[in-house]
C-alpha positions in Angstrom: -3.3 -40.3 -18.2 -0.9 -40.1 -15.2 -0.8 -36.3 -15.4 -4.6 -36.2 -15.5 -4.8 -38.4 -12.4 -2.1 -36.3 -10.7 -4.0 -33.1 -11.5 -7.3 -34.6 -10.2 -5.7 -35.7 -7.0 -4.2 -32.2 -6.4 -7.5 -30.6 -7.1 -9.3 -33.1 -4.8 -6.9 -32.4 -1.9 -7.2 -28.6 -2.1 -11.0 -28.7 -2.6 -11.6 -31.0 0.3 -10.5 -28.1 2.6 -13.6 -26.2 1.6 -16.7 -26.9 3.7 -18.9 -29.5 2.2 -20.0 -33.1 2.0 -17.5 -35.9 1.4 -17.3 -37.8 -1.8 -18.6 -41.3 -1.3 -18.8 -42.6 -4.8 -15.8 -42.1 -7.3 -18.2 -42.4 -10.3 -21.2 -40.3 -9.1 -19.6 -38.2 -6.4 -22.4 -37.0 -4.2 -25.1 -37.2 -6.9 -26.5 -40.6 -5.6 -27.0 -39.0 -2.2 -28.4 -35.6 -3.1 -30.8 -36.9 -5.8 -32.3 -39.6 -3.6 -31.1 -42.5 -5.8 -29.9 -41.2 -9.2 -29.9 -44.7 -10.6 -33.7 -44.7 -10.7 -35.2 -43.5 -13.9 -36.7 -40.5 -12.1 -36.4 -38.1 -15.0 -36.7 -34.5 -14.1 -37.8 -35.5 -10.6 -34.1 -36.4 -10.0 -33.2 -32.8 -10.8 -35.9 -31.5 -8.5 -34.5 -33.7 -5.7 -31.0 -32.2 -6.6 -32.4 -28.7 -6.5 -34.2 -29.2 -3.2 -31.1 -30.8 -1.7 -28.9 -27.8 -2.7 -31.5 -25.5 -1.0 -31.1 -27.6 2.2 -27.3 -27.6 2.0 -27.4 -23.8 1.7 -29.0 -23.7 5.1 -26.7 -26.2 6.6 -23.6 -24.3 5.5 -25.2 -20.8 6.2 -22.3 -19.7 8.5 -19.6 -20.9 6.1 -21.4 -19.0 3.3 -20.0 -21.4 0.6 -20.0 -25.2 0.3 -18.6 -28.0 -1.9 -20.0 -31.2 -3.4 -18.9 -33.6 -6.1 -20.6 -34.1 -9.4 -18.9 -37.4 -10.5 -15.2 -36.6 -10.4 -15.7 -32.8 -10.6 -15.7 -30.6 -7.5 -18.5 -28.0 -7.5 -18.4 -25.0 -5.2 -21.7 -23.3 -4.6 -22.0 -19.5 -4.1 -25.2 -18.1 -2.7 -24.1 -15.0 -0.7 -23.7 -11.5 -2.2 -20.0 -11.1 -1.4 -19.1 -14.5 -2.8 -21.2 -14.0 -6.0 -19.6 -10.6 -6.5 -16.1 -12.2 -6.6 -17.1 -14.3 -9.6 -19.5 -12.0 -11.6 -17.4 -8.9 -11.2 -14.2 -10.6 -12.4 -12.8 -9.7 -15.8 -10.9 -13.0 -15.9 -13.4 -15.6 -14.6 -15.5 -15.6 -17.8 -15.4 -19.2 -18.9 -18.7 -21.1 -18.6 -18.8 -24.4 -16.7 -18.1 -27.6 -18.6 -21.7 -28.7 -18.1 -22.7 -26.1 -20.7 -20.9 -28.3 -23.3 -23.8 -30.7 -23.0 -25.8 -27.9 -24.8 -23.4 -27.6 -27.7 -25.4 -29.9 -30.0 -28.2 -27.3 -29.7 -26.6 -23.9 -29.1 -23.1 -24.6 -30.4 -20.6 -22.1 -28.9 -22.5 -18.8 -29.3 -22.7 -15.9 -26.9 -24.1 -18.0 -24.0 -21.7 -20.9 -24.1 -18.5 -19.5 -25.7 -15.5 -17.9 -24.1 -12.3 -16.1 -24.8 -11.9 -14.1 -28.0 -14.9 -15.7 -29.7 -17.2 -14.5 -26.9 -15.7 -11.0 -26.9 -16.0 -10.6 -30.7 -19.7 -11.9 -30.6 -20.5 -9.6 -27.7 -19.1 -6.6 -29.6 -20.9 -7.5 -32.8 -24.3 -7.9 -31.1 -24.3 -5.2 -28.4 -25.5 -2.4 -30.9 -28.5 -4.5 -31.7 -29.9 -3.6 -28.3 -29.6 0.1 -28.6 -32.5 1.9 -27.1 -33.5 3.4 -30.5 -33.9 -0.2 -31.9 -35.9 -1.2 -28.8 -38.2 1.8 -29.4 -38.7 0.7 -33.0 -39.9 -2.7 -31.7 -42.9 -1.2 -29.8 -45.3 -1.0 -32.7 -44.6 -4.7 -33.6 -45.1 -5.7 -30.0 -48.4 -3.9 -29.9 -49.7 -5.9 -32.9 -49.1 -9.2 -31.1 -50.4 -7.8 -27.8 -53.7 -7.0 -29.5 -53.9 -10.6 -30.6 -53.3 -11.7 -27.0 -55.9 -9.4 -25.6 -58.4 -10.6 -28.2 -57.7 -14.2 -27.1 -58.3 -13.4 -23.5 -61.5 -11.6 -24.3 -62.8 -14.7 -26.0 -62.0 -16.6 -22.8 -64.3 -14.2 -20.9 -67.1 -15.0 -23.3 -66.7 -18.8 -23.7 -65.3 -19.9 -20.4 -66.4 -17.2 -17.9 -62.9 -15.7 -18.1 -61.2 -18.8 -16.7 -57.9 -19.7 -18.4 -56.8 -23.2 -17.4 -53.1 -22.4 -17.9 -51.9 -18.9 -18.8 -48.3 -20.0 -19.5 -48.8 -21.4 -23.1 -50.6 -18.2 -24.1 -47.8 -16.1 -22.8 -45.2 -18.3 -24.4 -46.7 -18.2 -27.8 -47.1 -14.4 -27.6 -43.4 -14.0 -26.6 -42.3 -16.3 -29.4 -44.2 -14.2 -32.0 -42.6 -11.0 -30.6 -39.1 -12.3 -30.6 -39.4 -13.7 -34.1 -40.7 -10.5 -35.7 -38.7 -8.0 -33.7 -35.3 -9.6 -33.5 -35.5 -12.0 -36.5 -37.8 -10.1 -38.9 -40.1 -13.1 -39.4 -43.8 -13.4 -38.7 -44.8 -16.7 -36.9 -48.4 -16.2 -35.8 -48.0 -18.9 -33.3 -50.8 -17.4 -31.2 -53.2 -18.3 -34.0 -51.5 -21.5 -35.2 -51.2 -23.5 -32.0 -49.2 -26.5 -30.9 -45.8 -25.2 -32.1 -43.3 -28.1 -32.5 -40.6 -25.6 -31.7 -41.9 -24.7 -28.3 -42.5 -28.4 -27.4 -39.0 -29.3 -28.6 -37.4 -26.5 -26.4 -39.3 -27.8 -23.3 -38.3 -31.4 -23.8 -34.7 -30.5 -24.6 -34.4 -28.7 -21.3 -35.7 -31.8 -19.4 -33.4 -34.1 -21.3 -30.4 -31.9 -20.7 -30.9 -31.9 -16.9 -31.5 -35.7 -16.9 -28.2 -36.1 -18.8 -26.3 -33.7 -16.6 -27.0 -35.8 -13.5 -25.9 -39.0 -15.1 -22.1 -38.9 -15.8 -22.1 -42.1 -17.8 -24.2 -40.2 -20.4 -21.8 -37.3 -20.8 -20.1 -39.1 -23.7 -21.9 -38.2 -27.0 -21.4 -41.6 -28.6 -22.9 -43.4 -25.6 -25.7 -40.8 -25.2 -26.8 -41.2 -28.9 -27.4 -44.9 -28.3 -29.9 -44.3 -25.5 -33.7 -43.7 -26.0 -33.4 -40.2 -24.4 -30.4 -39.5 -26.5 -32.4 -40.3 -29.6 -35.2 -38.0 -28.4 -32.6 -35.2 -27.8 -31.1 -35.4 -31.2 -34.6 -35.6 -32.9 -35.4 -32.4 -31.1 -32.2 -30.9 -32.5 -33.5 -31.6 -36.0 -36.7 -29.7 -35.1 -34.9 -26.7 -33.4 -32.2 -26.4 -36.1 -34.7 -26.8 -38.9 -36.8 -24.0 -37.4 -33.9 -21.6 -37.1 -32.3 -22.5 -40.4 -35.6 -21.6 -42.1 -35.7 -18.3 -40.2 -32.2 -17.4 -41.3 -32.7 -18.5 -44.9 -36.0 -16.5 -45.2 -34.5 -13.3 -43.8 -31.3 -13.7 -45.8 -33.4 -14.0 -49.0 -35.3 -10.9 -48.1 -32.2 -8.9 -47.4 -30.5 -10.0 -50.6 -33.6 -8.9 -52.5 -33.4 -5.5 -50.8 -29.7 -5.2 -51.7 -30.4 -6.1 -55.3 -33.1 -3.4 -55.4 -30.5 -1.0 -53.8 -32.9 -0.2 -51.0 -30.2 -1.0 -48.4 -26.6 -1.8 -48.6 -25.1 -4.1 -46.0 -21.7 -4.7 -47.5 -20.1 -1.3 -48.1 -17.9 0.3 -45.5 -18.6 4.0 -45.8 -19.5 6.1 -42.8 -23.2 6.3 -43.4 -23.7 2.5 -43.6 -21.5 2.0 -40.5 -24.0 4.2 -38.6 -26.8 2.2 -40.1 -25.2 -1.1 -39.1 -24.9 0.0 -35.6 -28.6 0.3 -35.4 -29.6 -3.0 -37.1 -31.8 -5.5 -35.4 -30.4 -8.8 -34.1 -30.5 -11.1 -37.1 -29.8 -8.3 -39.6 -26.6 -7.6 -37.8 -25.5 -11.2 -38.0 -26.4 -11.4 -41.7 -24.6 -8.1 -42.4 -21.5 -9.6 -40.8 -22.0 -12.7 -42.9 -22.2 -10.7 -46.2 -19.0 -8.7 -45.3 -17.0 -11.6 -43.9 -17.4 -15.0 -45.6 -15.6 -16.7 -42.6 -18.7 -15.8 -40.5 -20.9 -18.7 -41.7 -24.6 -19.5 -41.6 -23.6 -22.0 -38.8 -22.2 -19.2 -36.8 -25.4 -17.2 -37.3 -27.4 -20.3 -36.2 -25.5 -20.5 -32.9 -26.6 -17.0 -32.0 -30.1 -17.3 -33.3 -30.7 -20.6 -31.4 -29.3 -18.9 -28.3 -31.4 -15.8 -28.5 -34.5 -17.6 -29.6 -34.3 -19.7 -26.5 -33.2 -16.9 -24.1 -35.4 -14.3 -25.7 -38.8 -16.1 -25.4 -38.6 -18.9 -22.8 -37.0 -16.9 -20.0 -39.2 -13.9 -20.7 -42.5 -15.9 -20.9 -41.7 -17.5 -17.6 -41.0 -14.2 -15.9 -44.3 -12.8 -17.2 -46.3 -15.9 -16.1 -44.9 -15.8 -12.6 -45.5 -12.0 -12.3 -49.1 -12.5 -13.4 -49.6 -15.2 -10.9 -48.2 -13.1 -8.0 -50.1 -10.0 -8.9 -53.3 -12.1 -9.3 -52.8 -13.3 -5.7 -52.5 -9.8 -4.2 -55.3 -7.5 -5.0 -53.7 -4.6 -3.2 -50.7 -4.9 -5.5 -53.0 -5.1 -8.5 -54.9 -2.0 -7.4 -51.6 0.0 -7.3 -50.8 -1.3 -10.8 -54.2 -0.2 -12.1 -53.9 3.2 -10.4 -50.5 3.8 -12.0 -51.6 2.7 -15.5 -54.8 4.7 -15.3 -52.8 7.8 -14.5 -50.3 7.2 -17.4 -53.1 6.4 -19.9 -55.6 9.0 -18.8 -58.2 6.8 -17.2 -60.7 4.8 -19.1 -59.7 5.8 -22.6 -56.2 4.4 -22.1 -56.7 1.0 -23.7 -57.1 2.7 -27.1 -53.7 4.5 -27.1 -50.6 2.6 -28.2 -47.7 2.2 -25.7 -44.8 4.5 -26.0 -41.3 4.4 -24.5 -42.2 7.3 -22.2 -45.2 5.3 -20.9 -43.0 2.3 -20.1 -40.4 4.6 -18.3 -43.2 5.9 -16.0 -44.3 2.4 -14.9 -42.2 2.4 -11.8 -44.5 0.3 -9.7 -45.1 -2.3 -12.4 -41.4 -2.6 -12.9 -41.0 -3.2 -9.2 -43.6 -6.0 -9.5 -41.6 -7.6 -12.2 -38.3 -7.3 -10.3 -39.9 -8.8 -7.1 -41.3 -11.7 -9.2 -37.8 -12.3 -10.7 -36.4 -12.2 -7.2 -38.6 -15.1 -6.1 -38.5 -16.9 -9.5 -35.3 -15.9 -11.3 -35.8 -17.2 -14.9 -32.3 -18.9 -14.7 -31.8 -20.5 -11.3 -28.1 -21.3 -11.7 -25.0 -19.8 -13.4 -21.9 -21.9 -13.9 -18.3 -20.7 -14.3 -15.0 -22.5 -14.6 -12.2 -21.0 -12.6 -9.1 -20.3 -14.7 -7.2 -19.0 -11.7 -7.0 -19.6 -8.0 -9.2 -17.3 -5.9 -9.8 -16.7 -2.2 -13.3 -16.6 -0.8 -14.0 -15.8 2.8 -10.6 -17.3 3.8 -11.1 -20.4 1.6 -8.8 -21.1 -1.3 -10.7 -22.2 -4.4 -8.3 -23.7 -6.9 -8.1 -23.3 -10.7 -10.2 -25.9 -12.5 -13.1 -25.9 -10.0 -16.7 -25.3 -11.2 -18.4 -22.4 -9.5 -22.2 -22.7 -9.2 -23.9 -19.4 -8.5 -27.3 -20.3 -7.0 -29.4 -17.3 -7.8 -32.6 -18.9 -6.4 -31.1 -19.0 -2.9 -29.1 -15.8 -3.3 -32.4 -13.9 -3.8 -33.8 -15.5 -0.7 -31.0 -14.3 1.6 -32.9 -13.0 4.7 -30.0 -10.6 5.4 -30.8 -8.7 2.2 -34.5 -9.6 1.8 -36.4 -9.7 5.2 -39.3 -12.1 5.0 -37.8 -13.5 1.7 -40.8 -15.6 0.8 -43.2 -12.7 0.9 -44.1 -11.0 -2.4 -43.5 -7.3 -1.7 -42.8 -5.1 -4.8 -42.1 -2.1 -2.5 -38.7 -3.7 -1.8 -37.5 -2.2 -5.1 -38.9 1.3 -4.4 -38.0 2.1 -0.8 -34.7 2.8 1.0 -34.0 -0.9 1.4 -33.4 -1.0 -2.4 -30.7 1.8 -2.1 -28.8 0.1 0.7 -28.9 -3.5 -0.5 -25.7 -5.2 -1.6 -25.4 -4.7 -5.4 -24.9 -8.4 -6.0 -27.8 -9.6 -3.8 -30.1 -9.4 -6.8 -28.8 -10.5 -10.2 -31.6 -12.1 -12.3 -29.8 -11.1 -15.5 -26.4 -11.9 -14.1 -24.0 -9.0 -13.7 -20.5 -7.9 -14.6 -18.8 -8.4 -18.0 -21.0 -11.4 -18.9 -24.4 -9.9 -17.9 -27.4 -10.6 -20.1 -27.1 -8.7 -23.3 -30.9 -8.7 -23.8 -32.0 -7.6 -20.4 -33.4 -4.2 -21.6 -35.3 -6.0 -24.3 -36.7 -8.5 -21.8 -37.8 -5.9 -19.3 -39.4 -3.8 -22.2 -41.4 -6.8 -23.4 -42.4 -7.9 -19.9 -43.6 -4.4 -19.0 -45.4 -4.0 -22.3 -47.3 -7.3 -22.1 -48.2 -6.9 -18.4 -49.3 -3.3 -18.9 -51.5 -4.3 -21.8 -53.1 -7.1 -19.7 -53.7 -4.9 -16.7 -55.1 -2.0 -18.8 -57.7 -4.3 -20.1 -58.4 -6.8 -17.3 -58.7 -7.4 -13.7 -57.0 -10.8 -13.0 -57.3 -13.3 -10.2 -55.0 -16.3 -9.6 -57.2 -19.3 -8.8 -54.5 -21.2 -6.9 -52.3 -20.3 -4.0 -48.5 -20.3 -4.3 -48.1 -23.6 -2.5 -50.3 -25.3 -5.1 -48.1 -24.1 -8.0 -45.2 -26.5 -8.0 -41.9 -25.2 -9.3 -40.0 -27.1 -12.0 -36.4 -25.9 -11.7 -35.3 -26.8 -15.2 -33.0 -24.7 -17.5 -35.5 -22.0 -16.6 -37.7 -21.9 -13.5 -41.1 -22.8 -14.9 -44.4 -23.8 -13.2 -44.7 -27.6 -13.1 -48.5 -27.3 -12.5 -50.8 -25.0 -14.6 -51.2 -21.4 -13.6 -55.0 -21.0 -13.6 -56.3 -17.5 -13.8 -59.5 -15.6 -14.2 -59.7 -12.6 -16.5 -62.5 -10.0 -16.0 -62.8 -7.2 -18.5 -62.3 -3.7 -17.1 -64.6 -2.4 -19.9 -68.3 -3.2 -19.4 
């Protein structure tokens, strides 16, 4: 106990030298100030106040380029300039996720997102081949099937509701869930047809409860949290989420064992041919293959990775697509350029009948720029947290070992030094000379360095495929301006208010 207090006092004295706001409350730190009264049961609104306060502090400490605040008894140093973010993300040693990620362990365990050290390295090595470009190419026909369902649903809207969609986000989310389940997990969900998925609802509520807990230090203890109403909701959601992924794993495991028994495939021998085959297995198959070969790699280990990828593979992607649609639908000149590009690639009016190919997707340079610019304004993940395991020096400030580094991507992407007129949606930023001369760490929606997002190619492929399919078939119009669509900065940046859109068929 004395050693802990001594270490805390040493950390406090060194960290106080970094620009920031003083700690007023030994229990809450600065949380009571920057969340406008954390003791009130404000729910996610407390996190929105926290988010907005951090945006304001970034402007106050603009010249210092970093700042510090206290979350309970923990010092947090915020990084939101390219050169400071680069120091963290490019490091081969600062790889440990922040302690706050431990609050997600009842859900995600310690998989690729939350683990560190040798476990993370082994999992990364195991899963990287699952995102080989040849596997991604194999996914396209599956994606196309679900995209056809999506287009049919939108066509029905043009008939029954004059093309008005009251909120596009749920449609996109269900389509993304179907795609991730069948491509990466090998399981058909048909959630676009069977609505009101308990799994999607549980993910959304879990994100809200996680943020509410993170801002209340007295709830960080699992035993105490389980006794609270929100804690009971959280762990009820765990039953839903884990039950869903357990069923996915068991069903796919049964299918693969049947294939092994029929000698159609072999997942447990070690000859050269099967090693080549394993290198090109899809996500869940790679995990099950390792499970068959190595009994120490349990079904619980598989669930850690499946839970992680199911969340990251559909929720972040669906938000990116939703924001991109809203922004394109607000700027008809941008949409015209998208249509021109797609009509050229797909040979004019007959294009909607030809399936997508990888070559098509590679040619969609302008559409890709539209997605990148949307991810600049609304990065799917607004924060990245790392725990320092060594002292570092940033802009003349010593940041000691043990400090939590908060990389604020939302503000990083709005740095006017790198992005003139940062609030303007301008896809050409990613096509002109500005893109070539920009600091390489000014734009990191998928993180960067050793712990960059393993699924970023998959995400961009899916985003381009879905957006291209929509724009080949429809002209879209966003019915609300950007200031009307309120941002909910949760675990992912999602719209707090519905994204209302109008779809008009391009085929008369």
